[in-house]
N, C-alpha and C positions, 0 to 999 in steps of 0.2 A: 312803502307800499301804500296805495290808495285804499282806504277802508271807509265804507259808508255804513252807518248804523241803520238798524231796522227801520226806525222812525223816518229817517231820511229816504230810505227806499220807498216807503209807503207814499211820502210826499212827492217824490219824483214820478212814481207811477200815477198818482192822482192828477198832477199837472200835465203829464203827457196825454192822459186820457182826456182832460179838459181841452188841451190844445188840439187834439184830433177832432173833437166835437165842434169847436169854433174855429174852423179853418180860415185861411186868409180870405178876407173880403175881396171879391174881384169886381172891379169897376167896369161897367159895360155902357156903351153909348149906343142909342138906337141908330141903326144905319139905313133908315128909310130914305128914299130919294126925296121925299117931300120936306124933310127936316133941313132947314138952311144952316149955313155955317155959324151964324150968330148964336143960334140955339145950341148947337154942339159945343161951342166955346163956353157958353154959360153953364152947361152940364159938366164939363171938365173942371171948371173953377169950382163949382159947388162940391164935386167929389173930392177935390183936393184940400178943401178947408178942413183944418184940424178942429176937433172938438176936445175940450178939456177932458181929462181922464183922471180916475181914482184907481189905484192899484194897491194890491196886498203884496208885501215883500217878505220873503223868509230866506234864511241861509241854509245851504246844503252842507258845505264843508269848509273849514277854515284851517290853514296851516301857516305856520311862521317860518321865516327863512333860515333860522338857526335856533339852537336850543329849544327845539320843538317840545321836548319832554317837560320843560318847566312852565310852559304856557297852557292855558285852556284853549283847546281847539274845537270845543263844542259850544259855539256862541249862542245858539238858540235864538237867533235874530227873528223878530217879529215886528213889522212896521206897516205903515201906509205911505203911499207916495201919491202926491197930487201933481199932475202935469198941466198947468194952465196953457203951455205952449208945447209944440212938438219937440222942441229941442231944450226944454228947461223943466226941471222937476224939484219939488220941495218934499223932504222926507221927514217923518217922525217915527221913531222906533225904540224898542227895548232890545237889550242883548246882555249876555254874560261876557265881560271883557277878558283880556289876556290873563288877568289876575284872578278871574272867576268871581268878580264883583258885579252886582246888578248895575247896569248902565242905561242911560237914555241919551238919544242923540236927536238933534234938529239939524238938518243939513239942506243945502241946495246944490244942484248940479247941472251941468251943461252936457247935452248929447250932441256929438259931432259925427255926422254921417259922411263918409268919404265921397260918395257919388250916388246919383239916382239909381245906377245899375246895382249898386251894392247897398241899397237903402235899408235892408234888414240888419246889416252890420252897423255897429256904432262904437265910438270911443266915449268915454265919460271922464269928466273932471268935476271934482266937487270939493266943498269946504263945509265944515260943520262944527258945532259945539257939542261936547259930550260931558255928561255928568256921571261920575261913578268910579273914577280912577283913584281909589284911596291911597295907592302907592304912587300917585301921579303917573307919569309915563316913563318912570325909570325902573331899572332892576338894581336892587341893592344887594350888597354882600358886606356884612359887617359895617353897615352905615356908610359904605363907599359906593358911589354911582359906578356901575360898570357898563351899562348900556342905556342909550337913549334913542327913541325913535326919531327919525328925521321928518316923519310925516305928521307929528303932532307936538304940541308945546303946552305945558301947564300954564294956565292963566290964573291960578289961585285956587285954594281949597282942592276939591276933587274935580274940577272943571279943566278940560283941555279943548283946544282948537285943533282940528285935524283936517288933513287933506286927503283926497283920494284920486286915483287914476284907474281907469278900467277899460274892458273890452266886452261888448255884449252882442247878442243875436236875438232878433225877434222871430221866434219859431212860428208864431201866428200873430194876428192882430190882438190877441188876448193873452198870450204867454210868451215871456222872454226869460233868457238866462244870461247872467253875466259874471265876470271875474273882476274884482277890484283889488288894488293894493292900498291898504290903510295902515301900514306898518306890519300887516300880515295879509296874506292872500285870502279873500273871502269870496266864495261862490255863492250866488243867490239866484233865486227865481222870483219872478213877478207875475201876477195874475191881474188882468184888468177887470174891474168891477163894472165900469161904465165908461 
């Protein structure tokens, strides 16, 4: 059963409110007879230019694919994302990992949009380095490894390198939701600051 804690409900309500205030920006071109085609094309090009963005990211809900009761599903992800390009982002964040340890992540990801008609939908692929997996990325039982994630690899100490794939939707120009798989399914929301 899908459960959302009170704090998550408040965050969702807040971001939905912000999303309704900052609705999709609508590009319009003056259609006066006196404006020639060259000026129209210049206006279109200017409107399509991407400006770098800074976003706040937080998680809504996390679930593991199996043995859900032995993992932490309340990650409390808080982070920032810088998008220097429309289809590329760099993330820095804090979260509680599957073993309930404080963790920090630095990652980079690619946004793939299937078509101009579906520009609000996107796929994501990312890779990052995470600090905080005191039990690395294994589950132990009597000192024997019984499960290892295929999406991350220990690189020494409490550092892992992880990969992610996901699907997202831009509700407005300022508010997005997405679900990624990083060894667990993580749903997150982002709010564009500028």
